[in-house]
C-alpha angles and dihedrals in degrees: 000000000000092000091046091059096044103263110150115248139177117204128190122218131192122209093264098096140013110269092222088060095057110016119119112262111243143106094247101050118118118195115207118193142145109237116227131181092240094058127148094033099151091211126147091212126033115235090208116090096217097044093222097193089063107025091052092051095106120220089223090060092051092047092049090051091051091051092051093046090053093051096047114102118247118257116249104251095165118140114231 
């Protein structure tokens, strides 16, 4: 709902699914993920011990995405 009304959002995705399949629909949604060769795997449990699609998703990248999202101007959704 937040994305639909223009609220900025940052969502994190693992390599399990394609982001375009499950991302919130909205102009101000930023998807952050670490691309891996095995994505999308559609598995419930990762066979790799270090879970690279999540463990390599750096906190600094997430923080930077949040800062950018909060600075972006809201879209004009006024009804005329």
